[in-house]
Structures are given as structure tokens and as C-alpha cells.
N, C-alpha and C positions, 0 to 999 in steps of 0.2 A: 621408493617412488622416484621415477625419473625426473630430474630437475626440469622445470618448465622451459628454461632457456634452450633445452636440447630437443624441443618438440618440433623443430623445423623452422624454416625461414619464410615459407610462402603462406603467410596468414591472409585470410580473406580481408578485403577492404570493408570498412564500415559503410553501410548503406543509409544514405540520408532519408530515403523513403520509409525506412523502418525505425528512424530515430535512434540509430545505434551510436553509442559512445562507449567503447570498451574500457572497462576499469583495468588498468595494467600495473598500478602501483602496489607492490607486495605489502608494504606497511599498512596501506589503507585497507586492503583485503583482510589482513590479520586483525586489524582493529574492528572491522565489521563483524568478523566471526566471534571475537570476544564479546562484543556488545550483544550479539544474538545468543550468547551463552550456549554454544554448541558443545555437546559432550558425547562420550562414547556410546550412550544409550539412545541417542536421538536419531530419528528419521527426518531427513531434510529434503524439502523440495526447493530447488533453485530455479528461479524464473530468469531466463536470459543469461545463460552462462558465458556467452560471448566467446572470447579466446581462452577461457578456462582458468585464469589465475586464481579467482576466488574458489572455483570448483575444486582445484587441487588442495587448497587448504581445508575445505569442508570435508573432503574424502579422508584427510588425515585425522580429523577430529570426530566425525559422526559414525554411527553404525551403518547407515545407508543414505545415499544421496541420489535423488532423481532430478535430473536437470532437464528442464523443458525449454526448448529453443524452436522458434518459428522458422528461422532462416535455414533452409536445406543445405546450403553451401557451408554454413557454420557447423551444422551437425556432422556433415561428412568430414570436415576438417578435424573436429574433435575425435571422431571415430578413427581417422587415419593416423592421428598424431598422439593419441593417448597411449599409455603403457600397454604392452601386450596383456592378454587376459590372465596369464599366469603370474603377472607381477603382483607384489604385495599391495593390497588395497584396491586393485582394479575391479574386483568383484563387487565392491561396495558402490559402484557407479552404474546408473541406468540412464541412458540418453533417450529422450522422447522428442520426436519432431512433431510439434503441434502449436496451434495458436492458443495461447493461454486464455484468450477472451471467449473461445468456443469449446475449450477442452472439457471433456467429461471427466471430472475429478475422480469419480468412482473407479476409473480405470487405473489410477496410479496411487490411490490412497488405501491404506490398510485399516486395521481396526484401531490402532493407536494414533493419537493426535500427532501431527507433524509440525515442524518448525519451517515456515516459509521464509526464504531469504532471496534477495535479488536486486539487481540494478535495473530498474524499470525504464523502458523507453519513455522519454519525456512526453511524447505526443499521445500516449494512451495510458499514462500512469493512473489517472483518476478512474478510468474505466476498469482497470485491473483491480484497483482497490474496492470498487463496488462489487466485483466478482468475489472478493475475499469475504464480503458480508454473507454471500450465499452459502459459503462453506465454513463459516467461522466455528461451527460446532465440531469441525474436524481439525481445527488448528490449535496448537499450543501457543504459538506466537507468530508474528509476521514482522520481519526486520527488512526494511526496504531503503534503497537509495533512490531519492527522487530530487527533482528540481527544488531548490530551497524555497521558492515562491509557493509551491504546492504544500511543502512541509509547514510553512508558516500558516497557511489556511487551515490545515488539519489541527495544528497545535494552538490556534488562536484562542484568546480569552474574550469574554464579552467586553464591549466598548472599544474594541480595536477594529482597524480598517480591514483586517484579514478575516474577521469573524463573519460567518455566513452559513448558507445551506450545507455546504460540504463539511464544515466544522461540526455542525450539530449531528449530521449523519454519522460521522466517524465517532463522535463522542457517545452517541446512543449505543453503539455496538462494541466499542473498544476502549480500553485504558490506553492513553496516548503518551508515549515517553519520548522526549526529545533526546537526540544523540549528539551528533557532531557534524561539522561541515567537511566536505571533500572538495578540494580546489580543482579548477579545470585541468591543471597540469597532471593530475592523476589518471587522465583519460586519453585515449587515442580514438578519433581525433579530439582535440580539446573543445569542449562545449563553450558557449559564450556566457554561461551562467554558473553560479556556484551550486553545488549539490549538497544535500543534507540527508543523514541517516536517521530514521525514526523507527521505533518499535511499537507495534500494535498488539495488545493482549486482549483476546476476546473476553467478553463479560456479558452477564445478563443485564439488560437495560436498567439503569438505576431508577428511571422514572418511566416504567413501561406504559404503553398505550394499547388499547384493545383493537383499534382500527389503524393498523400501521400504514396502509396506503393513504388513508385520509390524513394521517400525520405528515406524510411526505408532501402531499398537496398543500397542506397548511404552511409548511416551511417554504415551499416554492412561492406561494402567494406572499408570504411575509417579506421575502427579499426581492420581489420583482422590481421594485424601485427603491433603492436604498436611501435616496434622499428624502423620501416621504416618511411619515410616521407609520408605525405598525398599524394603527387604526385605519388610516387611509388606504393602506395596501389590502387590508382584510375586508373593508366595507363593500368592495365590489361583488364579493361572493357570499357575504354573510349579513344577516339582519343586524342593524345597528343596536337594537335593544339586547340581542344575545351577546354581541361583542362587549357592550358595556357591562353586562352581568358577569361575563367571563373575565374581563379585565379586573373587576373588583374582587372576584373570587381568587384569582391568580396573583393578586397584588402587583398589577402592571399599571403604570401611569398612562393616562390617555394620550399623552404627548410622547411616549417612549418610541424611540427608533428601533427598528428590528434588531440592530446589533447590540442593543442594551438588554435584551431579554435572554434569560438563561434557558438551558435545556429543560430544567424542572418546570419553568413557567410555560414553555412551549408545549410540553407534555400535558400540563394542566389545561391549556387552551384547547388542545386536541380533544381532551375528554369532555370539555364544556361545549364545544362547537360542533 
């Protein structure tokens, strides 16, 4: 494999409009690949390969890597500067120019579950993660580098200020594993925030609900005004008598705030209301 330092000097500049911050620190890339547990039998989908430092490591470890990049200029750069097709390992890489938010995943996924890995643009990271829910049955795991503030929301526990709708959405669908911080100096250009690596492992919901859309509406109603009690947030759209019965059945105190209620209790509420 050609050393990445030899891939040329004219790298495209990061585009602020796309939220690009290229991960260029080799040690961080290697650490992410280890945390994702990439092995020789794995098929990997990398979201946002950027200038390709992590991509190069993934190619050396995985059976097949599909890199999805929205920026046409970046895709062309990777095609122009990647090792020739007859170089060892080059056949294991497929570059796809596409918007991951609208991508038809059936066009790139095979029969076996894949490991998704990527440095997600800060401005669309939560939207990308919601797309991962749609294809979670096709995933082995999802290891992502995101803004630490978003990671804290995903990993939050009840009674914390970060606990909310998005926490519960992710907990419903995934086992959430905290990883490690990545400092601003590992990126070009340097972001103004610390990033964090987390791993999401798809699972069957531990407290499944029959009306999933209704469950999502309930969660949104619950957190519409965090400073109010859960009761006050729900009474606008639900009969007080039904709320009282549901709270008793789900062992929720009438003065409980939305951030004090667990996923199991919210699932119970969804079934009762």
C-alpha cells in the first residue's frame, strides 16, 4: 500500500457549508479502527472518507470497504490519488459519490451485515443516525465520530441534563457504548469543539411498543418543555384520568420531570395511552 503521505500535495480544502473537518491524525484513525473491531472478514461502509487516512487503515484490515462521500471534488481526489488498481488491497475499496441522507442503501449493501464507521459532519450527524435506525437490521455495528455534545445526549442516563428525546430514541434501537475523545488538533481544519467516538450495536427494543409512531409522538410531547412536569406536558393531548391511571400502572410519580422517566416507563406509558 502506498504511504498516504505520497498521495500528492493538492488536497481539496474543507468546505464549511458541508461541515467538513478532516481527521488526519493517524493514531486517532488506528484507535477508531480498533474500537470498531474491524477484522479480515468484515465488510465496512465508511461515511465521509474525507482525505482518506481512516480509509487506508480500514482497507488494510477489512475484507471490503465502501466509502460514501457527498463531495464530488473529494471523490475525484481519492480516485486520482489512490493506489493504482493493480496495487495490493486496492480492489477492496469502492468509492460511492452520494448523499448519505438520501442514499438507497440497497445499492451498496449485500446479504451480510456491515460495520458502519465514519467521521460524521457535525451539522447533520443526528439526521444520519436517524437513517441508521432505518437500516439497523443490515448493520453489525455503527462506530461514529461526532461532536461530544451529541455523544453525551446519546449516552445520557436519566436525571441528567443531556437526557431527552434523542437519548431514548437511540436507546430503544441500539446498545450504546462510550468510546473516547478526539481533540481538535487531530482535524484539519481544527473544530472549535471536542469530538467523541461511540459505538452503536443494533438490538431488538428491550421494551417494545406496538404503535411506534405513537411512541415517538409521546416522547416529543414529554420533552416539549423540560422545565414542566411530565404530567403537564402530556395533559395537553391526553385525558387526565388516563394519564393518572397510566402513571400509577407505570410507577411514575405525578410530579416527575420528563428526564427522570426511564425508557421502560415511557414504553409502558405508550402502551397505556
